N, C-alpha and C positions, 0 to 999 in steps of 0.2 A: 712527756712524763714517762711513757713506756720506754723510750730510748734511753733515758737516764737510768731507769731501773735495770734495763738489760746491760748497760755499761757497768753499773754497780755489781751486778751478778757476775759479769765476766771478770771484773777486777778481783772479786772475792775468790773465784775459782783459780785465778792465776797466782795468787799470793799464798805463801806457806801459812800454816796455822799459827806459828809464833808471831808473824807480822800482823795477821788479822786480830789475834788476841791483844797484841800491843796497841794497835790502833783503837780497838774497841775499849780497852781499859783506859787508855789515855784520853779518848774522846769523852768517856763518861766522867772522869775526874775533872777534865778541863771544862766540860759543860757545867758541872756543879760549881767550879771556881768562878767561871764567868757569870753564872747566874747569881751567885752570892754577891759578887762585886757590883753587878748591875742593880740588884735589890738594895744593897747598902747605899749606892749613889742616890737612888730615888728617895730613900728614907732620909738621908742627910739633907738633900735638897728640900724635901718637904718640911723637915723640922726647922731649917734655917729661915725659909720664907714664912713658915707659920709663926716663928718668933717675931719676925718683922711685922706680920699682920697683927699680932697681938699688941705691938707697940703703937701701930696706927690706930687700932680700936681704942686703946687707952687715951691716946691724944685726942681722938674725935670725941670721946665722952667728956673730956675736960673742956674742950672748946664749946661743946653744946651746953654744958652747964654754965659757962661764962657768957655766952652770946646767944641765949635762947631767943631774945626779942630783937636782935640786931638785924639790920637790912643787908642787902647784897653788898659785899665789900671784901677786901683782902684783910683777913684777920691777922695772919702772921706771914711775913715774907722772907724768911731766912733759908730759903731752899738751896742757896748756893753753897752752904756749909755742910760738911759731912756730919759733924757732931752737933749741929744746931737742933733745936726743937723742931717738930714738924711744922711745915708751912701749911696754912689753911686759908680757905676763902669760902664765902657764901654766895651761891648763884641762885637766881630766881627761876621760876618755871617759864616765864615769858621773857624773850630777849629784850623787849621794850623796857623792862625794869632794870636792866644792867646798869651799873654805876658808870660815871664818866671816866674814871681811871681804869686802865686795862687790867685784865686778870693776869695773875702769875701762872696759873694752871689752866690747861685747855678745857673749855666748856663745850662739850659736844651734845648731840641729841640725846644719848643715853643719860647724861647728867640732868637734862630738862625732864626726862621721863621719871627719874628718881624723885625730883622735886614735886612732880604732880602725883606721885604715888603709884604710877603705872609700872614701875620697875623696882625690884628689890635692890638693896645696897649691894655693891660689888667692889672687888679689888681689880686693879689693872696696872700694867707696866707702861710707863711713859718715859720719854727722854726730854729733859729740860736743860737748856744751855749746854747741850752735849753730855749731860750726866744722866745716868739711868736712875729712875725713881720708881717707887712703889706707891700707888695712890689708892685711897679708900674714898668711895663716893657713897654718902648716906643721906637720909632725909632729915631736915631740920625744920620742924614745925609745918605750917601749911604753905605749900607752893614754894618751898625753898629747899636747896640741897647743900650739904656741907662736903667740901673736898679737902682731904688731908693727905699730905704726901711726905715721904721720907726718902732720902737717897739710899739706893740699894747697892752701891759700889762694893761695900765690904761683904755683903751677902753673896753677890755674884762672884767675887774673887774667892771667897771661901768655897763656893760650889765648884769653881774651876780647879782649885787646889785639890779638893776632895776627888774630883773626876780624874785628875792626873795621878794622884796617889793610888786610887783604886785601879786605874789602868795598869800601873806598874805591878801592883799586887796580883792583878788578873794574869798578866803576862808571866810573872814568876810562877803563878799557880799552874799555868799551861805547861811551862817547862818542867815543873815538878811532876805534873801529871804524866808527861811523856816519860820521865825517868821512872816513876812508879809503875807505869804500864809496862815498860820494858822489864823491870825487875819482877813484876808479877808474872809476866809471860815466861820469863827465863826460869823463875823458881817453880811455878806451877807446872810447866811442861818439861821440867828436867827428867822425871821418870819416863815421860813419853819419848823424850829424845834418847834416853838410854835404851828404851824398848825398840825404837826405830833403828838405832845403831846395832843392837844385838840382832834384830831381824835381818838387816843388811849384811852383817857379818856372816850369819848363818847362810843367807842366800849366796854369798860369794864363796864361802869355804865349804858349804854343804856339811857342816859339822854342828849337830844339834846339842853339843855338850856345853855351849855357852849359856850363861845365866845372867839375869838382870840383878844387880845389887840392890837389895831392899833396905830401907832405913830401919833401925832397931825400933822395937815396940811390940806390944801385944797385938795379935791379929785383929781383935775386936775394935781397936782404936785406929786402924789404918784408914786413910782416905780412899776415895774412889780410884784415883790413879795408881796408888800403891797396890790396891786389891787387883787392879787390872794387870799390873806387873807381876804380882804373885800368881794370878791365873795364867799368865803367859809362861812363867817359869814352870808351872805344873804341866802346861801343854807341851813345853819343850822336853820335860822329863818323859812324858808319854811318847813323844816323837822319837826321843833317843832310844827308849826301850824298843819301839817298833822297828827303828832302823837297825838296831843291834840284832834283834831277833831275825830280821830279814837277811842281814848279812850272814848270820850264823846258819840260817836255813840254807842259803845258797852255798856256803862253804861246805856244810855237812852233806848236802845233796850231791855236790860235785865230787866229794870224797867217796860217797857211797856208790855213785854211778861209775866211777873210774874203773873199779875191778870188774863188774859184769860187762861193761862195754869193751874192756880189753879182751875178756874171754870171748865175747861175741865176735870181735874182729878176728881173733885167732882161729876160732872154729869156722868162720866164714871163709878165711883164707885157706884153711885146710880142706874145706869142701870144694873150694875152687879147683883144687888139684885132685878131684875124686877119682880120676883115671889111674892115679898111682896108689889108691887105697884099696884094701880088701873090702869085701862086703861087710864084714864085722866092724872094721874101723870106720867105714862110711856110716853105718847105722849108729854107732856109738857117738860119732861127731854130730850127726843130725839130731840125735836125742839130746845131747848136751846143748846144742844150739837152741832147740825148742824150749828146753828148761830155762836157759838163761834169758830167752826172750820173755817168757812168762814172768820171771823175777823182775826184769827191767820194767815190763808193762805194769806189774803190780806196784813197783816203787814209784813210777811216774803217776799212776792213779792216786796213790796215797798222798803224794806231794800236791796234786791238784785238789784233793779233798781238804788238805790242811790249809791250802792257800785261800779256800772259801770259808770265811769265818762267820757265816750267817746262814740261816735256813730260809729257803724261799717261802714267803708268806702264803702264796696260793696253795702250797702242798700240805699245809697244816690240817690235821684232822684229829678227831678223838681216837686215841689208840688204847686198846686194852693190853696192859703190860703183861698180864698172865699169859695170854695167847701168844704174844710176841716171844716171851721166854720159852714157852713150849716149842715154838717153831725153831728158835735158835738152838735149843738143846738137841732137838731131833737132827738138825743139820750137823751139829758137832759130833754126834754119835756116828753118823755116816762118814764123816771126815777123819775121825780118830777112833777107829774100831777097837784098838787095843786099850783105850781109856774109858772106863765106865763113868757115866754122868748120872747124877741123881738130882731130881728136881722136887722141891717141896713148896707148895703154894698154900698160904694160909687162907681159910675160908673167906675172911673179910677183905682179902686182897684179890680174890678171883675175878671180880667184876669191876674193879677200879680202873678208870680210864684217865689218861693225861693227854693234853694237846701236843701234837708233835708230827714229825715226818716218819712214817713207818720204816722206810728203807734205811734212813739214817740211824734210827734206834736199833734196828736189826744189826747194822754194821757195828754199833757200839757193843752189843751183847756178844756178837761173833768174835770181835777182837778180844774181849775179856775171856771167853771160853777157849779160844785158840791159845792165848797166852798161858792159861792155867793148864791146858793139856800138854803144852810144850814142855813145861817144867815138872809135870807129874810123872813119877816112876810108873812103869807098866804095871797095870793091875790095880793101882790105887785110884780111888774115885775123885772126881771133881764134883763138889757139892754146890748146888745152886738153890737158893732159898728166897722166896718173895713173901714179905710180911707187910702189914699195915698197922699204923699206930695213930692214936688220937693226939691232936695238938690244936692250939688256937691259931687261927690265921684269917686271912681275908678271903673274899669270895673268889671263885675260880674265874679264869678268863685269860686273856693274853695282853701283856703290856709291852710297850716298846722300850728297848734299851737304847744304845747308841745307834744312830742311823735308822734303818728300818728293821733291825733284828727283832724277831718276836721273842718275848720273854713270858712264858707261861706263869700265871700267878698261882700262888699256893691255894690249895683247896681248904675250905673251912673244916677243921676237925679231923683231918687224916693226913698221914705222912706215909708214903710208899717207900719201901726199902728192899733192894735186891742185892744179895751178897753172892760172890763167887769165891770159893775156897778150894785150894789145891793142897796136896800133901808132899810138895817138892821141897827143895832146899830153903825156900822162903826168901825174904828180902833182908839183907844185912842193914844194920843201922846206918852205915855210910852210904848205901845206895838208896835208902828210902826217900830222901828229899828229891831225888832226880829221876824216879821211875817214869814220870810223865813227861820228861824232856824229850824233844825230838832227837832221834838217832842215838839216844843214850842206851848203852848196853852194859850190863854188869859183867864182871869177870866170868861168872859162871855161865853167862849166856852168849859169849863171843863165838863159841863153836857151834851154836844152834842156828838154824835158818831164820831168816827174818831181817827186816830193815831197821828195826828200832822205832817205827812210826806208829805201831798199832795202839799203844797205850796213850800216846800224845793225841792221836785222832779220837780215841774214846773219850778223853777228858774234854776235848773241844766240842764234841757232839753233846756231851752231858751239859756243859755250860750253855750251849746254844738253846737247850731245852729247859733251862732254869733248874737243872739238877746239879748235884754235887757228887763227884767221884773221888774217893780216897783209897789209899792203900795202907795196909798195916800187917804186922806179923801175927799169924794166927796162933792161938793157944794150941800147944802140942806139935807145932811145926807147920811149915807151909806158909803161903801168902793168902791174905784175905782182901778182896776188893769189895768196897761198899758203895753202891749207887743209890742215892737218896733223892726222891722226888718230894719236894715240900708241898 
């Protein structure tokens, strides 16, 4: 039995899903068809023989009424005719009391037992003169049994005809079940086949722009396979966006790295001929080389930071945003001595904490401050403000987003907001939707230093910490960046 089971499991593993579904559906319908035909055969057979038994019972009742006091004898002997009345005979309990003339029907030991009352009346099938017969043996008075028989040719012929007809119907049902099983598997697995073909096409072409065609209808009334195809389309859309972003990042990074790498190679080749340069030329080339190395190093580090789209969970801790802002502003003042920085912290925000990675949040604030100082005219301040407001929310904690990325939950009753405002040229309406894109630089910023990755990195860090970073035009001129911790 275990060998048969292993063989069955091996067969199921080696057959495609459509074949297995076809076989399963066909077997189920065929089993029902064969079961119905088998049950119908036994019902028909029972009813036909039951009708014959009723005729024998009626004949026996009539003979008993007419021959209640008669002795052992043959009462009616027309057994050889199919349409004749039932043949009947009376048999005694003791063989010594048998009549001189022979019986037409066989008298066996069970017949004697019915005569003595030791056995209940019964029906039996016998053969007489080569003809099938149905016989009823019942008790007649004391120590006598009555045997009544009718030919059963017509009944058995009817049973055989019914069996043949039901066999044909069952075979037709099996063929119909096979066709229905194939149709069910073909129709039911059509979306799965389209999904498989799309997946194979994507695997061969590496192009995630393909989609599975969905049947029309409201989303709420779609079946499970259609919802699976819709989910697969959604996944393909996300994959396409990811691949497009990856290709754009590689293209932009290669474009941004081409110029500094060319300058590095030029200065390196120049320093290779240092014996032909003056001391001033050699110092100038070495300084340019060091500066370009720092730019390339910073660009590569920014690219590595952008490629890591999640925060390491073990580094999460409760961070006091006010202290972080004070540290970032102090560092910005040292880095941009010609730009004044003002910091205002609301009393209810001074002690507020949020779960996060301090180094990453510091990088976020530093990028915002450096961007503001870069565009601020000399002498005009960069204004930093930290406030807290009340709102309804869930309990604090950390929740998981996609993968293992930590998503800090909003705190009940407070929203923390940090704004950084400069007094520079501001952000034009055309540039506003793209300020957080990687390597995007507005027309007014093309001559300024930087790689165009700072704001993209700031937004990525904000999203990884469950915060929202937006940009807008400040009233009175300049740009305003708003970092909101829910």
